PDB file of N, CA, C and O in Angstrom:
ATOM      1  N   MET A   1       0.709  -1.167  -0.143  1.00  0.00           N
ATOM      2  CA  MET A   1      -0.319  -0.006   0.127  1.00  0.00           C
ATOM      3  C   MET A   1       0.930   1.351   0.216  1.00  0.00           C
ATOM      4  O   MET A   1       0.668   2.424  -0.327  1.00  0.00           O
ATOM      5  N   PHE A   2       2.013   1.180   0.815  1.00  0.00           N
ATOM      6  CA  PHE A   2       3.032   2.467   0.885  1.00  0.00           C
ATOM      7  C   PHE A   2       3.491   2.593  -0.607  1.00  0.00           C
ATOM      8  O   PHE A   2       3.496   3.711  -1.121  1.00  0.00           O
ATOM      9  N   LYS A   3       3.844   1.585  -1.262  1.00  0.00           N
ATOM     10  CA  LYS A   3       4.372   1.660  -2.719  1.00  0.00           C
ATOM     11  C   LYS A   3       3.277   2.370  -3.483  1.00  0.00           C
ATOM     12  O   LYS A   3       3.703   3.077  -4.396  1.00  0.00           O
ATOM     13  N   PHE A   4       2.032   2.349  -3.331  1.00  0.00           N
ATOM     14  CA  PHE A   4       0.984   2.829  -4.091  1.00  0.00           C
ATOM     15  C   PHE A   4       1.022   4.468  -3.868  1.00  0.00           C
ATOM     16  O   PHE A   4       0.976   5.233  -4.832  1.00  0.00           O
ATOM     17  N   TYR A   5       1.087   4.812  -2.854  1.00  0.00           N
ATOM     18  CA  TYR A   5       1.242   6.233  -2.391  1.00  0.00           C
ATOM     19  C   TYR A   5       2.432   6.679  -2.938  1.00  0.00           C
ATOM     20  O   TYR A   5       2.409   7.803  -3.439  1.00  0.00           O
ATOM     21  N   ILE A   6       3.821   5.841  -2.962  1.00  0.00           N
ATOM     22  CA  ILE A   6       4.855   6.557  -3.215  1.00  0.00           C
ATOM     23  C   ILE A   6       4.717   6.554  -4.843  1.00  0.00           C
ATOM     24  O   ILE A   6       5.210   7.521  -5.422  1.00  0.00           O
ATOM     25  N   PHE A   7       4.216   5.752  -5.461  1.00  0.00           N
ATOM     26  CA  PHE A   7       3.807   5.803  -7.093  1.00  0.00           C
ATOM     27  C   PHE A   7       3.188   7.085  -7.389  1.00  0.00           C
ATOM     28  O   PHE A   7       3.586   7.827  -8.287  1.00  0.00           O
ATOM     29  N   ILE A   8       2.154   7.349  -6.578  1.00  0.00           N
ATOM     30  CA  ILE A   8       1.465   8.552  -6.744  1.00  0.00           C
ATOM     31  C   ILE A   8       1.895   9.886  -6.549  1.00  0.00           C
ATOM     32  O   ILE A   8       1.553  10.895  -7.166  1.00  0.00           O
ATOM     33  N   PHE A   9       2.768   9.744  -5.517  1.00  0.00           N
ATOM     34  CA  PHE A   9       3.802  11.303  -5.179  1.00  0.00           C
ATOM     35  C   PHE A   9       4.827  11.199  -6.190  1.00  0.00           C
ATOM     36  O   PHE A   9       5.244  12.302  -6.545  1.00  0.00           O
ATOM     37  N   VAL A  10       5.322  10.279  -6.720  1.00  0.00           N
ATOM     38  CA  VAL A  10       6.264  10.362  -7.819  1.00  0.00           C
ATOM     39  C   VAL A  10       5.863  11.107  -9.124  1.00  0.00           C
ATOM     40  O   VAL A  10       6.454  11.969  -9.775  1.00  0.00           O
ATOM     41  N   VAL A  11       4.402  10.358  -9.325  1.00  0.00           N
ATOM     42  CA  VAL A  11       3.805  11.102 -10.740  1.00  0.00           C
ATOM     43  C   VAL A  11       3.594  12.704 -10.430  1.00  0.00           C
ATOM     44  O   VAL A  11       4.041  13.594 -11.155  1.00  0.00           O
ATOM     45  N   LEU A  12       2.755  12.939  -9.099  1.00  0.00           N
ATOM     46  CA  LEU A  12       2.565  14.311  -9.144  1.00  0.00           C
ATOM     47  C   LEU A  12       3.850  15.166  -9.208  1.00  0.00           C
ATOM     48  O   LEU A  12       3.800  16.270  -9.749  1.00  0.00           O
ATOM     49  N   ILE A  13       5.178  14.625  -8.594  1.00  0.00           N
ATOM     50  CA  ILE A  13       6.312  15.347  -8.667  1.00  0.00           C
ATOM     51  C   ILE A  13       6.816  15.631  -9.896  1.00  0.00           C
ATOM     52  O   ILE A  13       7.540  16.584 -10.182  1.00  0.00           O
ATOM     53  N   VAL A  14       6.258  14.449 -10.891  1.00  0.00           N
ATOM     54  CA  VAL A  14       7.051  14.719 -12.561  1.00  0.00           C
ATOM     55  C   VAL A  14       6.086  15.794 -13.032  1.00  0.00           C
ATOM     56  O   VAL A  14       6.615  16.668 -13.719  1.00  0.00           O
ATOM     57  N   ILE A  15       4.779  15.915 -12.810  1.00  0.00           N
ATOM     58  CA  ILE A  15       3.854  16.822 -13.222  1.00  0.00           C
ATOM     59  C   ILE A  15       4.243  18.391 -12.710  1.00  0.00           C
ATOM     60  O   ILE A  15       4.271  19.412 -13.397  1.00  0.00           O
ATOM     61  N   PHE A  16       4.501  18.249 -11.435  1.00  0.00           N
ATOM     62  CA  PHE A  16       5.051  19.237 -10.753  1.00  0.00           C
ATOM     63  C   PHE A  16       6.503  20.023 -11.916  1.00  0.00           C
ATOM     64  O   PHE A  16       6.524  21.071 -12.561  1.00  0.00           O
ATOM     65  N   LEU A  17       7.343  19.127 -11.770  1.00  0.00           N
ATOM     66  CA  LEU A  17       8.537  19.775 -12.512  1.00  0.00           C
ATOM     67  C   LEU A  17       7.996  20.075 -13.801  1.00  0.00           C
ATOM     68  O   LEU A  17       8.276  21.228 -14.131  1.00  0.00           O
ATOM     69  N   TRP A  18       7.225  19.362 -14.769  1.00  0.00           N
ATOM     70  CA  TRP A  18       6.678  19.775 -15.895  1.00  0.00           C
ATOM     71  C   TRP A  18       6.452  20.962 -15.873  1.00  0.00           C
ATOM     72  O   TRP A  18       7.057  21.848 -16.478  1.00  0.00           O
ATOM     73  N   TYR A  19       5.355  21.072 -15.006  1.00  0.00           N
ATOM     74  CA  TYR A  19       4.609  22.454 -14.900  1.00  0.00           C
ATOM     75  C   TYR A  19       5.820  23.622 -14.602  1.00  0.00           C
ATOM     76  O   TYR A  19       5.680  24.751 -15.072  1.00  0.00           O
ATOM     77  N   PHE A  20       6.884  23.307 -13.879  1.00  0.00           N
ATOM     78  CA  PHE A  20       7.728  24.359 -13.658  1.00  0.00           C
ATOM     79  C   PHE A  20       8.797  24.558 -14.818  1.00  0.00           C
ATOM     80  O   PHE A  20       9.264  25.670 -15.063  1.00  0.00           O
ATOM     81  N   TYR A  21       9.084  23.639 -15.378  1.00  0.00           N
ATOM     82  CA  TYR A  21      10.047  23.651 -16.533  1.00  0.00           C
ATOM     83  C   TYR A  21       9.300  24.210 -18.051  1.00  0.00           C
ATOM     84  O   TYR A  21       9.827  24.361 -19.152  1.00  0.00           O
ATOM     85  N   SER A  22       8.202  24.387 -17.715  1.00  0.00           N
ATOM     86  CA  SER A  22       7.284  24.672 -19.152  1.00  0.00           C
ATOM     87  C   SER A  22       7.321  26.341 -18.764  1.00  0.00           C
ATOM     88  O   SER A  22       7.053  27.057 -19.728  1.00  0.00           O
ATOM     89  N   PHE A  23       7.576  26.956 -17.664  1.00  0.00           N
ATOM     90  CA  PHE A  23       7.769  28.242 -17.332  1.00  0.00           C
ATOM     91  C   PHE A  23       8.970  28.667 -17.095  1.00  0.00           C
ATOM     92  O   PHE A  23       9.113  29.593 -16.297  1.00  0.00           O
ATOM     93  N   LYS A  24      10.153  28.050 -17.772  1.00  0.00           N
ATOM     94  CA  LYS A  24      11.520  27.766 -17.323  1.00  0.00           C
ATOM     95  C   LYS A  24      12.049  29.355 -17.159  1.00  0.00           C
ATOM     96  O   LYS A  24      12.606  29.743 -16.132  1.00  0.00           O
ATOM     97  N   PRO A  25      11.788  30.235 -18.350  1.00  0.00           N
ATOM     98  CA  PRO A  25      12.339  31.440 -18.545  1.00  0.00           C
ATOM     99  C   PRO A  25      12.094  32.293 -17.401  1.00  0.00           C
ATOM    100  O   PRO A  25      12.876  33.223 -17.204  1.00  0.00           O
ATOM    101  N   LEU A  26      11.321  32.145 -16.784  1.00  0.00           N
ATOM    102  CA  LEU A  26      10.956  32.907 -15.381  1.00  0.00           C
ATOM    103  C   LEU A  26      11.659  32.899 -14.263  1.00  0.00           C
ATOM    104  O   LEU A  26      11.776  33.858 -13.500  1.00  0.00           O
ATOM    105  N   LEU A  27      12.226  31.645 -14.111  1.00  0.00           N
ATOM    106  CA  LEU A  27      13.140  30.874 -13.199  1.00  0.00           C
ATOM    107  C   LEU A  27      14.583  31.130 -13.197  1.00  0.00           C
ATOM    108  O   LEU A  27      15.109  31.105 -14.309  1.00  0.00           O
ATOM    109  N   ASN A  28      15.308  31.361 -12.228  1.00  0.00           N
ATOM    110  CA  ASN A  28      16.706  31.129 -12.316  1.00  0.00           C
ATOM    111  C   ASN A  28      17.039  29.963 -12.071  1.00  0.00           C
ATOM    112  O   ASN A  28      16.265  29.066 -11.740  1.00  0.00           O
ATOM    113  N   ASN A  29      18.561  29.847 -12.252  1.00  0.00           N
ATOM    114  CA  ASN A  29      19.000  28.541 -12.073  1.00  0.00           C
ATOM    115  C   ASN A  29      19.003  27.952 -10.425  1.00  0.00           C
ATOM    116  O   ASN A  29      18.606  26.895  -9.934  1.00  0.00           O
ATOM    117  N   LYS A  30      19.622  29.123  -9.870  1.00  0.00           N
ATOM    118  CA  LYS A  30      19.494  28.905  -8.342  1.00  0.00           C
ATOM    119  C   LYS A  30      18.355  28.309  -7.660  1.00  0.00           C
ATOM    120  O   LYS A  30      18.479  27.428  -6.809  1.00  0.00           O
ATOM    121  N   LYS A  31      16.870  28.962  -8.171  1.00  0.00           N
ATOM    122  CA  LYS A  31      15.918  28.462  -8.084  1.00  0.00           C
ATOM    123  C   LYS A  31      15.330  27.193  -8.241  1.00  0.00           C
ATOM    124  O   LYS A  31      14.526  26.629  -7.499  1.00  0.00           O
ATOM    125  N   GLU A  32      15.850  26.798  -9.342  1.00  0.00           N
ATOM    126  CA  GLU A  32      15.472  25.270  -9.979  1.00  0.00           C
ATOM    127  C   GLU A  32      16.430  24.471  -9.100  1.00  0.00           C
ATOM    128  O   GLU A  32      16.027  23.337  -8.844  1.00  0.00           O
ATOM    129  N   VAL A  33      17.636  24.823  -8.571  1.00  0.00           N
ATOM    130  CA  VAL A  33      18.385  23.888  -7.998  1.00  0.00           C
ATOM    131  C   VAL A  33      17.678  23.652  -6.533  1.00  0.00           C
ATOM    132  O   VAL A  33      17.365  22.557  -6.065  1.00  0.00           O
ATOM    133  N   THR A  34      17.516  24.824  -5.977  1.00  0.00           N
ATOM    134  CA  THR A  34      16.759  24.650  -4.708  1.00  0.00           C
ATOM    135  C   THR A  34      15.474  23.910  -4.706  1.00  0.00           C
ATOM    136  O   THR A  34      15.232  23.246  -3.698  1.00  0.00           O
ATOM    137  N   LEU A  35      14.669  23.918  -5.610  1.00  0.00           N
ATOM    138  CA  LEU A  35      13.485  23.078  -6.232  1.00  0.00           C
ATOM    139  C   LEU A  35      13.766  21.691  -6.060  1.00  0.00           C
ATOM    140  O   LEU A  35      13.077  20.928  -5.383  1.00  0.00           O
ATOM    141  N   LEU A  36      14.968  21.337  -6.795  1.00  0.00           N
ATOM    142  CA  LEU A  36      15.245  20.084  -7.212  1.00  0.00           C
ATOM    143  C   LEU A  36      15.698  19.421  -5.854  1.00  0.00           C
ATOM    144  O   LEU A  36      15.297  18.298  -5.546  1.00  0.00           O
ATOM    145  N   SER A  37      16.642  20.233  -4.964  1.00  0.00           N
ATOM    146  CA  SER A  37      17.027  19.623  -3.694  1.00  0.00           C
ATOM    147  C   SER A  37      15.892  19.567  -2.710  1.00  0.00           C
ATOM    148  O   SER A  37      15.981  18.874  -1.696  1.00  0.00           O
ATOM    149  N   LEU A  38      14.856  20.263  -2.980  1.00  0.00           N
ATOM    150  CA  LEU A  38      13.926  20.340  -1.656  1.00  0.00           C
ATOM    151  C   LEU A  38      13.069  18.780  -2.363  1.00  0.00           C
ATOM    152  O   LEU A  38      12.803  17.934  -1.510  1.00  0.00           O
ATOM    153  N   ILE A  39      12.858  18.603  -3.140  1.00  0.00           N
ATOM    154  CA  ILE A  39      12.140  17.725  -3.879  1.00  0.00           C
ATOM    155  C   ILE A  39      12.927  16.350  -3.536  1.00  0.00           C
ATOM    156  O   ILE A  39      12.369  15.335  -3.121  1.00  0.00           O
ATOM    157  N   ALA A  40      14.310  16.484  -3.778  1.00  0.00           N
ATOM    158  CA  ALA A  40      15.398  15.136  -3.172  1.00  0.00           C
ATOM    159  C   ALA A  40      15.105  14.943  -1.558  1.00  0.00           C
ATOM    160  O   ALA A  40      14.910  13.814  -1.109  1.00  0.00           O
ATOM    161  N   THR A  41      15.088  16.022  -0.778  1.00  0.00           N
ATOM    162  CA  THR A  41      14.702  15.808   0.488  1.00  0.00           C
ATOM    163  C   THR A  41      13.696  15.177   0.910  1.00  0.00           C
ATOM    164  O   THR A  41      13.752  14.210   1.669  1.00  0.00           O
ATOM    165  N   ILE A  42      12.440  15.796   0.339  1.00  0.00           N
ATOM    166  CA  ILE A  42      11.152  15.198   0.763  1.00  0.00           C
ATOM    167  C   ILE A  42      11.150  13.684   0.468  1.00  0.00           C
ATOM    168  O   ILE A  42      10.605  12.909   1.254  1.00  0.00           O
ATOM    169  N   LEU A  43      11.886  13.164  -0.902  1.00  0.00           N
ATOM    170  CA  LEU A  43      11.769  11.807  -1.258  1.00  0.00           C
ATOM    171  C   LEU A  43      12.757  10.810  -0.530  1.00  0.00           C
ATOM    172  O   LEU A  43      12.744   9.583  -0.622  1.00  0.00           O
ATOM    173  N   GLU A  44      13.700  11.674   0.286  1.00  0.00           N
ATOM    174  CA  GLU A  44      14.473  10.961   1.084  1.00  0.00           C
ATOM    175  C   GLU A  44      13.929  10.545   2.547  1.00  0.00           C
ATOM    176  O   GLU A  44      14.113   9.510   3.188  1.00  0.00           O
ATOM    177  N   SER A  45      13.137  11.803   2.877  1.00  0.00           N
ATOM    178  CA  SER A  45      12.309  11.441   4.059  1.00  0.00           C
ATOM    179  C   SER A  45      11.426  10.416   3.851  1.00  0.00           C
ATOM    180  O   SER A  45      11.318   9.494   4.659  1.00  0.00           O
ATOM    181  N   LEU A  46      10.696  10.498   2.704  1.00  0.00           N
ATOM    182  CA  LEU A  46       9.891   9.552   2.647  1.00  0.00           C
ATOM    183  C   LEU A  46      10.000   8.237   2.781  1.00  0.00           C
ATOM    184  O   LEU A  46       9.254   7.532   3.461  1.00  0.00           O
ATOM    185  N   PHE A  47      10.938   7.874   2.132  1.00  0.00           N
ATOM    186  CA  PHE A  47      11.793   6.525   2.014  1.00  0.00           C
ATOM    187  C   PHE A  47      12.399   6.001   3.411  1.00  0.00           C
ATOM    188  O   PHE A  47      12.571   4.791   3.562  1.00  0.00           O
ATOM    189  N   PHE A  48      12.691   6.830   4.334  1.00  0.00           N
ATOM    190  CA  PHE A  48      13.381   6.841   5.604  1.00  0.00           C
ATOM    191  C   PHE A  48      12.220   6.448   6.497  1.00  0.00           C
ATOM    192  O   PHE A  48      12.339   5.516   7.292  1.00  0.00           O
ATOM    193  N   TRP A  49      10.952   7.235   6.363  1.00  0.00           N
ATOM    194  CA  TRP A  49       9.832   6.563   7.057  1.00  0.00           C
ATOM    195  C   TRP A  49       9.405   5.022   6.725  1.00  0.00           C
ATOM    196  O   TRP A  49       8.891   4.179   7.460  1.00  0.00           O
ATOM    197  N   LEU A  50       9.717   4.970   5.646  1.00  0.00           N
ATOM    198  CA  LEU A  50       9.273   3.261   5.038  1.00  0.00           C
ATOM    199  C   LEU A  50      10.101   2.359   5.342  1.00  0.00           C
ATOM    200  O   LEU A  50       9.903   1.196   4.990  1.00  0.00           O
TER     201      LEU A  50
END
């Protein structure tokens, strides 16, 4: 059951990243790196809980 929730969460992250990269000219490189590191931290914390 947890794997199902992880799958949904990863799909939402992919959609979220696609949404942001579609507006890439509005973002700085530092903001993109911060966003990616934040998502990586969230994923690591989820796998740590499991």
